[in-house]
N, C-alpha and C positions, 0 to 999 in steps of 0.2 A: 383457490389454488393452495395446495398443501405446502407447508414450509419444510424444507429439508436443508441439510448442510450446504448443498450446492446453491440454494436460493440465498442463504445467509452470505455466502461468499460473493455472490453477484451483487447483493445489496450493499455490502460494506464499502465505504468510500475509499479505504486504503488498507494496506496490511497492518498498519499500526492499530487501526480500529478493531480488526479481528483479534489481534493479540490482547488488547485491553479487554475486549468482550469475553475472551476465554477465561480471564482471571475472575470476572464477575459472574460467570455461569456456574456458580456454586450456591447451594441453598443458604449458607450462613451469611451471605451478603444481602439477603432479601428478608424483609420484615413480613412481607405478604406476597403470596402467589395464588391467584385464583383464575378461574375460567368459567365461561358460560357459552356453550356451543363453540363458535369459531372465535370468540373474543377472549383475549388473554390480558390480564393486567397484574401489576405488582408494584411494590414499593421497595426501592433499593436504598439502603442507608448511605447517606452522603457524609460530608464532614461536619455538618451542623445537626441541629435538632430535627430539622425537617427532611424526610427522605424524598428522593426523586420518585415521581409517579410516572409509571411507564404503561403504555397501552399498545396492543398489537391486534390487528384484525387479520386472521389467517386467510380469509376469503380472497382478499386482494393484496395482502402483505402491507397494509397500511400501518402506520406507527405514529406514536407521539410520546415525548418525554418532557418533563418539566425542568430538566437540567439546562444550563446555559451554553452547552456545546454548540459550536458552529458546524459540526459535521452531521450529516444526515444520511442514514440514521446514526445516532450516537451509539456509544459502546453499551449503554443501558438497554436500548431497544434491541440491539443485536444479541445481548446476553439473554434477554427474556425469550427471544426466539430460539436461542441455542438450548436453553433449558427445556423448552417445549419439545425439542427434537430428541435430546439425550436423556432427559429425566421427566417425561410427561406426568408421572404420578405425583410429582412435587406440587402440581397445581390442584388446589382444592376446588371441587365443583361448587358453584354458587348460583342460587336462584335470584339473587338480588344484585343487580349491577350498580356499582357506586355512582353517585351523582356526577363525579368528575369524569367518569367514562361516558356517561350519557351526554354530558356537555360536549365532549370531543366528537362523539358520533353525530350530534346535531349540527356541527359546524363543518363536517367534511363531506366530500362527495366521492363515492367509490368509483375507481377508474376501471376495475376489473382486470387490471394488468399489473405486472411487477412495477412498472413505472420508474425504471432506473436506466440511465445511459452511461453508467460508470464503466470504464474499461477494466475488465477483470484479469487482464493479462499479467498485471503486476501483483495480483493477490492469489494466495493459495492457502486455503484453510487447513490443508494437511501439514503446512509448515509451522502452524501455531503450536507452541509448546516444545518445539525442537530447540536445541541449543543454538543460540545465535552465533554468527561468525565472529570469532574473537577480533576485537579491534586491534589495529596495529599498535604496537607498544609505543608509548609516547617518549619522545626524546627526553632524557634526564634533565638536560638544561632547560628545555621548554617547560617541563613540569615544575622545576624549581622557580622559574620566572613567574609561572602562573600562581604558585603558592605565595611567592613574595608579594605579588600584586594584591592577592586577597588579604594578606596580613596588613598591607599598607592601607587598603580601603577600610578595614576594620579599625585601624589606628586613627585614620582621618575622621571616621564617624564618631569615635569616642571623643576626640578633640572638639568636634563640632557640638556634640551633645553637652559636653562639659561647659563650653562657652555659653550655650543656651541656658543651662542651669544657673550659671553665674548671673546672667541677665534676669532670670526668674527670681533669684534671691533678692536682687536689688528692687525688682518690681514689687515683691511682697512687702519689703521694708517701706517702700514708698506708699503703699496702700495703708499700712498701719500709721505712718507719719501723717498722712492726710486725713485720717479718720475713717472709721468703719461706716458711718452714716453716709458719707460721700461716696464710698466704694459701693455700697448697696444701691444707691440711686443711679450710679453710672456703671454698674457691673458689666452690662452688655458690651459697651464700647471698650472698656478697659481690658476685659478678658479676651475680646476678639483680637486686640493688638498683640498681646503677649502670646496668645495661641498661634497666631500667624508666624511670629518669630521662632517659636519652638518647632513648628513644622519645617521651617527653613533649616533649623539646627538638627534635624533628623530625630527629634523627640516627638513623634507623631501621636503616640498613645497618651502621653501627658498633656499634649495640646488639646486632645479631644476631651479629657477630663476637665480641663479649665474652661473649655468652650461650653460645657454643659452646666457650669456653676450658676450663671445668671438664672436659668430656668429653674434650677433647684431652689434658689432663693425666692423667686416669685411665687412658688407654690406654697410658701409658708406665710403665716401671719406676720404682719409688719414688725411686731415686737420680738419675733423669733429670728429675724434675718441677721442682725449683727452677730449674735452668738453663733449661728450656723456658719456665717462667713469666716469668723476667726478660727473656728474648728476646722473647716475645710482647708483654709489656707495653711493652717498648722500641719495637716496631713500631707499637703503637697510639699511643704518645706522638709518634712521628715523623709518623704520618699526621695527627694533630690539628694539629701545628705546620705541616705542609705545607698543610692546608686553610686555616688562618688567613692564610697568605701568598698563596694563590691560590684564593679561594672560588668563582671562576667556572670553574676547571679542570674539564672534564667527567669525567676519571678520578677526581679527588678527590671531586667531588660524588657520583659513583656509589658510592664506597666509604664515604662518611660519611652521606649523606642517602638518596637513592634512585636507581634506575637509570632510564635513558631507555627510552622505548617502542620497539618494533620500527620503527614508522613514523618516529620521530625519527632512528634510526640510518640507515635507508635514505635519508632526506632530507638527511643531514649530508654536505656536500661534503668535509669533512676526514676522513671515515671511510675507512680504507684498504680497497681492493678487490683481491682476488686471485683469478684464474681459474687453476686447476691441476687435476692429477689427485691425488686424496686417498685415503689408506688409513685405515680405522677401526682405531686401535690398541687401543681398549678403552673400557669404561665404568666410572664410579665413582658408585655410588648410596648416598646417606647420608640418614638421617632426622634432621632438625634439631629443636632444642628448641621452636621455634615451631610445630611440627606440620606443617611442609612437608617434602617430599622433594626433595633436591637431586640431579638426574640430569645428570651431566656425561659427554659423549662426546668423546673425544680423537681428533683427526685429525692426520695427517702427510702432507706432500707426497711423491709418489713420481715417479721419472723425472727428478729434478733432482739436481744436485751438492750443493746446500746445503739442509738440512732446514728446513722451515717447519711450525710446529704451529698448531693451532686447537682451541678448546674450544667445543662446542655445549652451552650450559647451559640447563637447563629446571627449573622448580619446579612442584610440584603437591601438593595436600593428601594427607597420609598416609592419611587416611580413605578416599580413593578407591581404595586398593589399588595394587599394583605394576602399572605399565603394560607392555604388550607392547613388546619391544625394537624400536626403529625401524631399527637398524643391526645388522649382524652383524660380529663381530670378524674382521678380515682382509678385509672387503669393500672394494672399490675403485670409485671413480666420479669422473667429471668434474663439477666444480661451480664456480660463482662465489660467493665468500664476501665478506661485508661485515663488517669488524672494528669493534668498539667502540673509539673513539679512546683511546689510552693510550700511556704511554712505552714499553711493551713489549707491543704488542697481541697478545692471545691469544683472548679471547672473541669469537665471531663468530656471524653468522646466515647461513643459506643463501639467497642471492638467486635462484639458478637452478641446478638440478641436472639433469645429463644421465644417460644410461644407465650401467649398470655396465661396467667395463673389465676386461681380463685381470688376474689376480692374481699373475702370475708375474714381474713386472718387479722390478728391483733397488731397494733402499732407497737413499737418499742416502748420500754418503760421510760416515761418522761423524767423520772427522778434518778435514773441509773447514772447518767453521765454528769448531771448537774449538781449532784450531792446536795439536794434540797435548795439549790439556788438556780432558778430558771435562767438567769443571765450569766451563769458561770462560763458557758461556751463562748459568749461574746467577749467576756473579760480575757479569757485565755487567748483568743484570736488577736485582740488588741495588743496584748503583751508581745505576741510573736510578730505581728505585722501591724503596727500602729497606724499605718496609712490606709488600712482596709476600711470598708464602709459597712454594708449590711451583712449580718451573720444569720444563717438559718438556725432556729432554735425550736425545741419541742417543749411546750409548756404543759404543766400538770393540770389537774382539774380546776375549773374556774367558770366564769360566765362573762357576758358582754353587757355593759350597762351605760346609760347616758347620765351625765352629771347635770347640775343646775344650769350650767351655761350652754348645754346642748352638745358638749363634747363627748365622744364615745371612748370607752375604756375597756380593756380586758382586766377583769378583777379575779385574782386567785382566791381559792378557798383557804381555810385555816391551815391546811398542810403546806401551802405555799407562802406562809408568813404574811398573808393578806397583801401581797404585792399587787400593784396596779400599774398598767402600762397604757399610755395613750395610743389610739389607733391612727394609722396614716390615712385610712379611707373608711367610708361608711359601709358596714356590712348590711345584708338584707334585714329589714326591720323585724320580720318574724323571728329572727335568731336571738334578738335581745332577751335576756332573762333565762334562756335555755341553759340547763346544766351541761357544761362541756367536759367530757372525760379527759380529753387531751386536745391541744391545739398546736398547729405548726405555722410558723411565720418567719418574717425577716425583721431583725431588730438592728437599727442603726445608731442606737444610743439615745434617740429622742422619740421615735415613733415605731410602732409595731405594725408591719404590713402582714396581715393574716392571709394565709394561703388555704388552709383547710382545718377542720376540726372533727372530732368524733363525739357523738352524743347518743342518748338512748334511742334517737330516731335514725341512727345510722350516720354515715359520713356527710359532712356539710362542706360544700365548696364556698369559700369566702373571698 
């Protein structure tokens, strides 16, 4: 059964879904639009690194979307149908149906009918896009009371966070007084208690950072744990002091209390915006103590002299299972990114993404920004935000080698002053000894987490 605007109106659960779908029925919201016979599928960019995958079968108007909406069909499914009606040429013909579409087809049974019993009397697709009826003007006194209540809630939240940070300062002093060895041995229980107190004090982001500290210590060799503990506790103390000095600072509020929404970042005139060609360096996926999975995708500009990095950060419940990868390592595309305001902006959102570009272009010059010091970018970031952790860096020519104890290192050549950096994880064994023209990774002051490298054999994923 062919899909037309009348069918979309009938399928929509309510007028609000139609209005939301109309805003998404534009090509710039979609990373991918393809079709094979009566099957349509696409990927719609959401708030994180992973786009929502949408599928529609025109034969029986079946649909599926990976978004968490409780409306069926959701706005993404409706938008995909909408594009198929108003701009069918936007769909690229494809002879290969993706695995995730095959999986959906294998689990569904076609009904041969529209299959909706939603009353369409309250929905009208012709009204979408028309100016909404102006809301009644709010009583000035009511508006003033509402704004006063918002200011009071914000003031109460600040007082609560400040009280929590006072307890945190005392807790850090107690750990130092009792000794770092004892703290390392009992880090799980001690961090859990202060993290719970910070959650009560509305400092949820800082609580999560402290809750992850025990796992960070356990991943290190025993002789490295006390030094790491004092360094991380020092960063936490500096962050608390910085928040007290500037509680309205967006970066500090994000790190101590909670993050802004996607809409707030896009509407922020101070949020940096960069349009460039980007390469996907790699992904880092970690399961946190709070039951969420942290999915970070690292990007770097290409075709420019000076490297610029970006992090697309997404969180989702671990119970949902691992999501399909939204990006492939080494993939390149043109995109406009909006960065979260910060002293050293890294986290970003994709505002608009164009098609893929050729993957054979050069990387930026590793020595352009670093002025012959591969770690200069990390030093600059530490000066601006001493509470920060890993910094993306672009290293000059070098190679990977194993020392007498079996530890792995990145070793720079003579142009990099023979600098050597210990690695956070083991790269593939065949990579050892290969001359690397440039390497990209994350440096935390102690270990280098390599993401990718370029060599005479091409790009290497590490």
